[in-house]
Each structure stands twice: as structure tokens, then as C-alpha cells.
C-alpha positions in Angstrom: 33.2 7.0 8.5 35.4 4.2 10.1 36.6 1.0 8.2 33.9 -1.4 10.0 31.1 0.6 8.4 32.1 0.1 5.1 32.4 -3.6 5.5 28.9 -4.0 6.3 27.8 -1.2 3.5 26.9 -4.2 0.8 23.7 -2.4 -0.2 23.4 1.0 -1.4 20.4 3.3 -0.4 19.0 3.1 -4.0 18.4 -0.8 -3.3 17.2 -1.0 -0.2 14.6 1.4 -1.3 13.7 -0.6 -4.5 13.1 -2.9 -2.3 11.5 -1.1 -0.5 8.9 -0.4 -2.9 8.6 -3.6 -4.5 7.9 -5.0 -1.1 5.4 -1.9 -0.8 4.0 -2.4 -4.0 3.4 -6.3 -3.6 1.5 -5.6 0.1 -0.9 -3.5 -2.4 -1.4 -5.7 -4.6 -2.5 -7.9 -1.8 -4.5 -5.6 0.2 -6.4 -5.1 -3.4 -7.1 -8.8 -3.6 -8.5 -9.2 -0.2 -11.3 -7.2 -1.8 -11.6 -9.2 -4.4 -14.7 -11.1 -4.8 -12.5 -15.0 -6.0 -13.2 -17.4 -5.1 -11.6 -19.5 -1.8 -8.8 -21.5 -3.4 -7.7 -18.9 -6.2 -7.1 -16.5 -3.0 -5.4 -18.4 -1.0 -2.9 -19.0 -3.7 -2.5 -16.0 -4.9 -1.9 -14.7 -1.4 0.5 -17.2 -0.6 2.4 -16.6 -4.1 2.8 -13.0 -3.2 4.1 -13.8 0.5 6.6 -16.3 -0.9 8.0 -13.7 -3.4 7.8 -11.1 -0.2 9.2 -13.5 1.9 12.0 -14.2 -0.6 13.1 -10.5 -1.0 13.2 -9.9 2.6 15.3 -13.2 3.2 17.7 -12.2 0.4 18.0 -8.0 1.2 17.0 -7.3 4.6 18.7 -10.6 5.8 21.5 -9.7 3.7 21.5 -13.9 2.5 22.3 -13.0 -0.9 25.6 -11.4 0.1 26.3 -14.5 2.5 28.4 -17.7 1.6 26.5 -20.3 -0.6 26.8 -23.2 2.3 24.9 -21.0 4.5 21.6 -20.5 1.4 22.1 -24.3 1.3 21.5 -24.7 4.6 18.4 -22.8 5.2 16.8 -23.5 1.9 15.9 -26.9 2.0 14.8 -26.4 5.5 11.9 -23.8 3.5 11.3 -26.2 1.2 10.2 -28.9 4.3 8.1 -26.1 6.2 6.3 -25.2 3.4 5.6 -28.9 1.7 4.5 -29.5 5.7 2.1 -26.8 5.0 0.8 -27.7 1.7 0.0 -31.9 2.9 -1.3 -30.2 6.1 -3.6 -26.9 5.7 -5.7 -28.8 3.2 -6.8 -30.6 6.7 -7.9 -27.4 8.9 -10.6 -27.3 6.0 -12.6 -30.4 7.2 -13.5 -28.0 10.3 -15.8 -26.1 8.2 -17.9 -29.8 7.3 -17.7 -30.5 11.3 -19.1 -27.0 12.2 -23.2 -27.8 13.4 -25.2 -25.3 10.6 
């Protein structure tokens, strides 16, 4: 192995497979929930929450943000908060289309 390869091997195989297993388990829970008869708002909250956890794991470990400098994290986290806030604000507006649809 070269010295350049050693510098980039921050994550060991055990950690990669552990994160992968958590992502797989969370996906399994999401698929299971898709077949359950839950209220629409409960289903959306659960699936969005699980998706945020999965996105955090992917960004933290597979995009290596967990190992980056704090300045990069402090740049990306506020942007993510703004995007999630905008989705939370504008998503309920899309539900009005259900009421506008002719029966």
C-alpha cells in the first residue's frame, strides 16, 4: 500500500459494514411500514424521520463528513436545515390539490 492510500482509510471495514447494516435495517423498516395501514400523517412523519436518519448516516460516513473539519459541517448543516424547513412549509400546500380534484 502506498502512503496516499493509508491517509484516506479513515473508516475500517467493520465500521463500513456496520453503517451499511443500519441502512439496510432502516430500509427494511420503511418497506414494512409501507404495507401497514397507518394514518397518512403518521406514515409521512415516520418515513420522513427514518429518511433523515438514513441521510445523516450516508452523509456522515459514506460522504466522510464525520471526519471533515467543523467549518465544512457548519456550512452544510444550516443549508440542510433551510431545505427541510422549506419542505415543511410548502409540502402541506400540495395537499390542497386533493381538495381541488373533481370527484
